[in-house]
C-alpha positions as CSV (number, residue, x, y, z in Angstrom):
1,M,208.5,125.3,61.9
2,E,211.9,126.8,61.8
3,N,211.4,129.1,64.8
4,R,209.6,126.9,67.7
5,N,210.6,128.9,71.0
6,V,210.1,132.3,69.6
7,S,206.7,131.2,67.5
8,A,205.7,129.4,70.8
9,E,206.6,132.6,73.3
10,A,204.4,134.9,70.8
11,L,201.7,132.5,70.6
12,E,201.2,132.0,74.5
13,L,201.2,135.9,74.9
14,E,197.7,137.2,74.8
15,R,196.9,140.7,76.3
16,S,193.6,142.5,76.8
17,T,195.1,145.6,74.8
18,P,193.3,148.0,72.9
19,T,192.0,146.2,69.5
20,P,193.2,148.7,66.3
21,A,190.7,149.7,64.2
22,P,190.8,150.4,60.4
23,R,190.4,153.7,60.8
24,P,189.4,156.4,64.1
25,P,186.2,157.6,64.7
26,A,185.0,161.1,64.0
27,E,184.3,162.1,67.6
28,I,186.8,163.5,70.1
29,L,186.3,162.2,73.8
30,D,184.6,164.5,76.2
31,L,187.8,165.9,78.2
32,G,185.8,168.1,80.6
33,P,186.0,171.7,81.1
34,V,189.7,172.0,82.2
35,H,190.4,171.4,79.0
36,A,188.5,173.5,77.0
37,R,190.5,176.6,77.3
38,P,191.6,178.3,74.0
39,G,195.0,178.4,74.4
40,P,197.3,175.3,74.3
41,F,196.9,172.8,77.5
42,V,199.8,170.7,78.4
43,A,199.6,167.3,80.4
44,L,201.4,164.1,81.2
45,V,199.7,161.0,80.9
46,T,201.5,158.4,83.4
47,D,199.3,155.1,83.7
48,E,198.4,152.7,81.1
49,K,194.4,153.4,81.4
50,G,195.4,156.9,80.8
51,F,197.5,155.6,77.6
52,A,194.6,153.3,76.6
53,A,192.1,156.1,76.6
54,L,194.4,158.2,74.0
55,E,194.0,155.6,71.5
56,H,191.1,156.8,69.1
57,E,192.2,160.4,69.5
58,W,195.9,159.5,69.0
59,R,194.9,157.6,65.8
60,E,192.6,160.4,64.4
61,L,195.5,162.8,65.1
62,F,197.8,160.2,63.2
63,W,195.2,160.4,60.2
64,R,195.7,164.3,60.2
65,A,199.4,164.7,60.3
66,E,201.5,165.6,57.4
67,A,203.7,162.5,56.6
68,P,204.0,161.1,59.9
69,T,206.3,157.7,59.9
70,Y,204.5,154.6,61.4
71,F,206.9,155.1,64.4
72,A,204.6,157.7,65.7
73,S,201.3,155.6,65.6
74,F,199.5,154.4,68.5
75,D,200.0,151.0,67.1
76,W,203.9,151.0,67.4
77,N,204.2,152.7,70.9
78,W,201.3,150.4,72.5
79,P,203.5,147.3,72.2
80,C,206.4,149.3,73.0
81,W,204.9,150.3,76.3
82,C,203.1,147.0,77.3
83,C,206.2,144.6,76.0
84,L,209.2,146.4,76.4
85,A,209.0,149.3,78.8
86,A,206.6,148.1,81.4
87,P,208.2,144.8,82.0
88,D,211.8,146.5,82.6
89,G,210.4,148.9,85.3
90,A,210.0,152.2,83.1
91,R,207.6,155.0,84.3
92,L,205.2,156.0,81.7
93,A,205.4,159.9,80.8
94,I,203.3,160.5,77.6
95,V,203.4,164.4,77.2
96,T,200.1,165.8,75.6
97,V,199.3,169.1,74.4
98,R,195.6,170.0,73.6
99,R,193.8,173.0,72.0
100,Q,190.3,173.6,73.1
101,G,190.1,170.1,74.0
102,R,191.5,168.4,70.4
103,L,194.7,166.5,70.9
104,V,197.1,168.2,68.9
105,A,200.7,166.7,69.9
106,V,201.7,163.6,71.4
107,L,205.3,162.7,72.8
108,P,205.2,159.5,74.2
109,L,208.2,159.1,76.8
110,V,209.2,156.8,79.9
111,V,211.2,157.2,82.6
112,T,214.1,154.8,83.5
113,R,217.0,154.6,85.8
114,T,220.4,154.8,85.1
115,G,222.2,154.5,88.4
116,P,221.0,157.6,90.5
117,F,219.6,159.4,87.3
118,R,216.2,159.4,86.2
119,I,216.5,159.5,82.4
120,A,213.1,160.2,80.0
121,V,213.4,158.5,76.7
122,L,211.1,157.9,73.9
123,L,208.8,154.9,73.7
124,G,210.6,152.2,71.7
125,A,214.3,153.6,72.2
126,G,217.0,151.5,70.9
127,T,215.1,149.9,68.6
128,G,216.2,151.4,65.2
129,R,213.3,153.6,64.9
130,Y,212.6,157.2,63.8
131,G,212.1,159.5,67.1
132,E,209.5,162.3,66.5
133,A,206.7,164.0,68.5
134,L,203.0,163.4,66.4
135,V,201.8,166.8,65.7
136,D,199.0,168.3,63.8
137,P,199.9,169.7,60.7
138,V,197.4,172.8,61.4
139,E,199.5,174.1,64.5
140,D,202.9,176.0,64.5
141,P,205.6,173.9,64.8
142,A,207.7,176.2,67.0
143,A,204.7,177.1,69.3
144,I,204.1,173.1,69.8
145,A,208.2,172.5,70.4
146,A,207.7,175.5,72.9
147,E,204.8,173.4,74.8
148,L,206.5,169.9,74.3
149,R,209.4,171.5,76.3
150,K,207.0,172.8,79.1
151,G,205.9,168.9,79.2
152,L,209.5,167.5,79.6
153,A,209.7,169.5,83.0
154,L,206.4,167.7,84.3
155,T,208.2,164.4,84.0
156,R,210.4,164.7,86.9
157,A,213.2,163.3,85.0
158,D,216.5,164.9,85.3
159,A,217.6,164.4,81.7
160,V,215.5,163.7,78.2
161,L,217.4,161.3,75.9
162,C,216.1,160.7,72.5
163,D,217.4,158.6,69.4
164,N,217.2,159.0,66.0
165,V,215.7,162.5,66.2
166,P,215.2,163.8,62.3
167,A,216.8,167.3,61.7
168,G,214.4,170.1,61.3
169,S,211.4,168.1,63.3
170,V,209.3,169.4,66.0
171,L,211.0,167.1,68.5
172,E,214.5,168.7,67.7
173,R,213.1,172.1,68.3
174,C,211.8,171.1,71.6
175,L,215.1,169.5,72.4
176,D,217.0,172.6,71.5
177,A,217.3,174.4,74.8
178,G,218.9,174.7,78.0
179,P,222.4,172.2,78.5
180,R,222.3,169.3,75.9
181,Q,224.4,167.4,73.5
182,A,223.6,166.2,70.2
183,G,225.6,163.1,68.5
184,G,227.1,162.8,65.3
185,R,224.6,162.7,62.5
186,M,223.7,159.8,60.6
187,Q,221.8,159.5,57.2
188,A,218.7,157.2,56.1
189,V,218.3,156.2,52.2
190,E,215.2,156.7,50.3
191,V,214.0,155.1,47.3
192,R,212.0,157.5,45.3
193,I,210.4,154.7,43.4
194,G,206.6,155.4,43.7
195,E,206.5,157.5,40.7
196,V,208.5,156.0,38.1
197,A,206.6,154.4,35.0
198,D,207.8,150.9,35.7
199,F,210.2,148.9,37.3
200,A,212.3,148.8,34.0
201,D,212.6,152.4,34.5
202,Y,213.8,152.4,37.7
203,V,216.4,149.6,37.0
204,R,217.9,151.9,34.1
205,S,218.6,154.2,36.7
206,L,221.0,151.6,38.7
207,G,224.8,151.6,37.8
208,S,225.4,148.9,35.1
209,S,227.8,147.0,37.8
210,L,225.1,146.9,40.0
211,R,222.6,145.5,37.3
212,K,224.8,142.8,36.1
213,S,225.9,141.7,39.7
214,L,222.2,141.1,40.8
215,R,221.7,139.2,37.5
216,R,224.5,137.0,37.9
217,R,224.0,136.3,41.5
218,R,220.2,135.5,41.2
219,R,221.5,133.1,38.2
220,R,224.3,131.2,40.4
221,L,222.2,131.1,43.3
222,E,219.2,129.4,41.6
223,E,221.9,127.2,40.3
224,A,223.6,126.4,43.5
225,I,220.4,125.9,45.9
226,G,217.2,125.7,44.1
227,D,213.9,127.9,43.0
228,I,214.2,131.6,43.9
229,S,210.6,133.0,44.9
230,Y,209.6,136.3,46.3
231,E,206.7,136.1,48.6
232,L,204.6,139.0,50.4
233,I,202.9,137.5,53.7
234,G,199.0,138.2,53.6
235,D,198.2,135.5,56.0
236,P,198.1,136.7,59.7
237,A,198.7,132.9,61.0
238,Q,202.0,133.5,59.5
239,I,203.3,136.4,60.9
240,V,204.6,134.7,64.2
241,P,206.6,131.9,62.4
242,V,208.0,134.5,59.9
243,V,208.8,137.1,62.5
244,G,210.6,134.3,64.3
245,R,212.7,133.3,61.2
246,L,213.8,136.9,60.8
247,L,215.1,137.1,64.2
248,D,216.8,134.3,64.1
249,L,218.6,135.3,61.1
250,K,219.5,138.8,62.5
251,R,220.9,137.3,65.4
252,G,223.0,135.0,63.3
253,W,224.1,137.8,61.3
254,L,225.3,139.3,64.3
255,A,227.2,136.7,65.8
256,A,228.9,136.2,62.6
257,R,230.4,139.7,62.9
258,G,231.1,139.2,67.1
259,L,228.4,141.7,67.8
260,H,226.0,142.0,70.5
261,G,222.5,143.1,69.6
262,R,221.1,143.6,73.1
263,F,217.6,144.8,71.8
264,L,217.4,141.6,70.0
265,E,218.1,139.6,73.5
266,H,215.3,141.5,75.1
267,R,213.2,138.6,76.7
268,H,210.2,139.9,75.2
269,V,211.4,140.9,71.7
270,A,209.6,138.4,69.8
271,E,206.3,138.9,71.8
272,W,206.7,142.8,71.2
273,M,207.6,142.3,67.5
274,C,204.9,140.3,66.7
275,E,202.4,142.2,68.4
276,V,203.5,144.9,66.7
277,S,203.3,143.0,63.4
278,R,199.8,142.2,64.2
279,R,198.3,145.4,64.7
280,A,200.0,146.9,61.8
281,E,198.4,144.1,59.7
282,S,195.2,144.7,61.2
283,C,195.3,148.5,59.9
284,G,196.7,147.6,56.5
285,N,200.1,149.1,57.2
286,L,202.2,145.9,57.5
287,H,204.3,144.9,54.5
288,L,206.5,141.7,55.3
289,S,208.2,140.1,52.7
290,V,210.6,137.0,52.3
291,L,212.9,135.9,49.8
292,R,212.6,131.8,49.6
293,V,215.4,130.0,48.2
294,G,214.6,126.3,47.5
295,G,211.5,126.7,49.9
296,R,213.5,127.7,52.6
297,I,213.5,131.6,53.8
298,A,216.9,133.2,52.8
299,A,216.0,136.7,53.5
300,G,213.2,138.8,54.9
301,Q,212.4,142.6,55.6
302,L,209.5,144.0,58.1
303,A,208.0,147.0,57.1
304,F,205.6,149.3,57.9
305,L,203.4,151.7,55.4
306,A,202.5,155.1,56.4
307,G,200.9,157.4,53.9
308,R,202.9,157.3,50.4
309,R,206.0,155.6,52.6
310,L,207.3,152.3,53.1
311,Y,209.4,151.8,56.4
312,C,211.8,149.3,55.6
313,Y,212.5,148.5,59.5
314,L,214.1,145.0,59.9
315,A,216.0,143.3,57.0
316,A,217.6,140.1,57.6
317,Y,219.2,137.0,55.8
318,D,220.9,134.0,55.8
319,A,224.6,134.7,56.5
320,D,225.2,131.1,55.1
321,L,224.3,132.8,51.9
322,A,225.9,136.0,51.8
323,R,228.0,135.6,49.1
324,F,225.1,135.3,46.7
325,G,223.8,138.8,48.2
326,V,220.6,137.6,49.1
327,S,219.6,140.9,50.7
328,K,220.4,142.8,47.5
329,L,218.0,140.1,45.7
330,H,215.1,140.6,48.1
331,L,215.6,144.3,47.8
332,E,215.2,144.3,44.4
333,D,212.2,142.0,44.4
334,I,210.4,144.8,46.9
335,L,211.2,147.5,44.4
336,A,209.7,145.4,41.8
337,E,206.7,145.1,43.7
338,I,206.2,148.6,44.4
339,A,207.3,150.5,41.6
340,G,204.7,152.9,40.1
341,T,202.6,152.4,42.7
342,G,203.1,155.9,44.5
343,V,204.9,154.7,47.5
344,D,208.2,155.4,48.1
345,L,210.8,153.7,50.3
346,D,212.6,154.5,53.4
347,L,215.6,152.5,54.0
348,L,216.0,154.0,57.3
349,P,219.5,155.3,58.9
350,P,222.5,154.1,58.7
351,A,223.3,154.7,55.0
352,D,225.2,151.0,54.9
353,D,226.7,150.6,51.2
354,Y,224.6,148.2,50.0
355,K,221.6,151.0,50.6
356,S,223.0,153.6,48.9
357,E,223.4,151.2,45.7
358,F,219.9,151.5,45.4
359,G,218.7,155.2,46.9
360,A,219.4,158.8,47.7
361,P,220.3,160.3,50.8
362,G,217.8,160.5,53.0
363,A,216.8,162.3,56.4
364,L,219.6,163.3,58.9
365,V,219.0,161.8,62.5
366,A,221.0,162.5,65.6
367,T,220.6,161.6,69.3
368,H,220.1,164.6,71.7
369,M,220.5,165.0,75.3
370,V,218.8,167.5,77.4
371,A,219.7,168.4,81.1
372,L,216.4,169.4,83.3
373,T,218.2,169.2,86.9
374,P,221.5,169.9,88.5
375,A,221.8,166.1,88.4
376,G,220.9,165.7,84.7
377,R,223.8,168.0,84.1
378,V,226.0,165.2,85.4
379,A,224.1,162.6,83.6
380,L,224.9,164.8,80.4
381,V,228.4,164.3,81.0
382,L,228.4,160.5,82.0
383,F,225.9,159.3,79.3
384,G,225.4,162.0,77.2
385,P,225.7,161.3,73.2
386,R,229.3,162.1,72.8
387,M,230.1,159.8,75.6
388,R,228.0,156.9,74.2
389,E,229.5,157.2,71.0
390,R,233.1,157.0,71.9
391,A,232.2,153.8,74.0
392,K,230.7,152.2,70.7
393,A,233.7,153.2,69.0
394,A,235.7,151.6,71.4
395,Y,233.7,148.8,71.5
396,L,233.7,148.2,67.4
397,A,237.8,148.5,67.7
398,L,237.8,145.4,70.2
399,P,239.0,142.2,68.5
400,K,235.8,140.3,67.0
401,A,236.2,137.5,69.4
402,V,235.7,139.5,72.3
403,R,233.2,141.9,71.6
404,A,229.9,140.3,72.6
405,A,231.5,138.5,75.6
406,T,232.5,142.3,76.7
407,A,229.3,144.0,75.8
408,R,227.2,141.3,78.0
409,I,229.8,142.2,81.1
410,L,229.4,145.9,80.8
411,L,225.3,145.6,80.3
412,A,225.0,143.3,83.2
413,F,227.5,145.9,85.3
414,L,224.9,148.4,84.0
415,G,221.8,146.3,85.1
416,R,223.0,145.9,88.9
417,V,223.9,149.7,89.4
418,S,220.5,150.8,88.1
419,A,217.3,150.6,89.7
420,G,215.4,150.0,86.5
421,R,216.9,149.1,83.0
422,P,219.1,152.3,81.7
423,A,218.5,153.3,78.2
424,P,219.9,151.1,75.6
425,I,223.3,151.5,73.8
426,D,223.0,150.4,70.3
427,T,226.1,148.1,69.9
428,A,225.6,146.8,66.5
429,E,226.4,148.2,63.2
430,D,223.0,148.8,61.9
431,H,219.8,149.1,63.4
432,P,218.0,146.1,64.5
């Protein structure tokens, strides 16, 4: 096994968590008369027991929603709480909206501390996913945004900080009030390959230079290293070792560029990623694939299926094989697999050059912060998106040899002045 430490950690950690079901039951939980009023009712879930009790309703709402991303699902957010937020001392604050007892919207938040400030962030903050609320499609988006805004006040946070919020989403509308800041927009890349006749039809749409480069690199890689094979991981027992290998490859990629991936160094990241993958596999939403060269994993992609869209979450490759473009070869194989199946590919932000070669501009996202109290106005100035972007630009301008060490010193200092872990600052050039 190539990643003994990570694999052992993930295998040893067994949690008594709600077991995922292939499809939610049709019934709604008995919520009592307090929730039976005709108008919307906003409440806050603040304990793990209440979170677990939402499981079936949350799943049912996910199935009803129009084109939700996988990151809005219960099976993404539950591991984010158990493995990342709870161990870091965060306080649960899930905003729910009901109409006549029926769950119609969920906004999963936790409250952390940065110095003296209480900052509410999305579950999974800093992990590179889309940030969104899950909303029933029959509801008026503007009305739900207003109800969610009421829920923010219930969190008792000084400010709310949400990253990777898609433009035009209900969550963006919710955050469009009061003293606020929005960071610069980043663009995702999508590959609309689901409706093409076949892969050959899609390949013809690519630039001739890219087509020639892919053929040349594949030939040279096979000649230099050995046989090349694409594999979709279907055995649940292989999830732990494969995910562990991808984490190692990603850390190696960061180290080669002098970058510090704070999220990837979280003490429970392996446990979390394996649990997210296991739950997705149980519900038929996991797409875990690898490119093997000479029998060894040279590149891999952890992706999640929701509706007719495959969200490519974690891409990693062997930095020693970068000259062969193994990441592009692997992406080519994924596209060959799903061409004509009705499923499109979402490569998530940012729109790196290698992504743009294969697809077209997708969703625009931005980080938003809203002050809820006078103290939150101060936090907005000190920790708002604009200050974070300036800090990131200064970090990336440092010499490669000192970037990672500088990030570790700064984050250690922040950890000492905070009662809990602060909302993460993404110091990598792309999502994890």
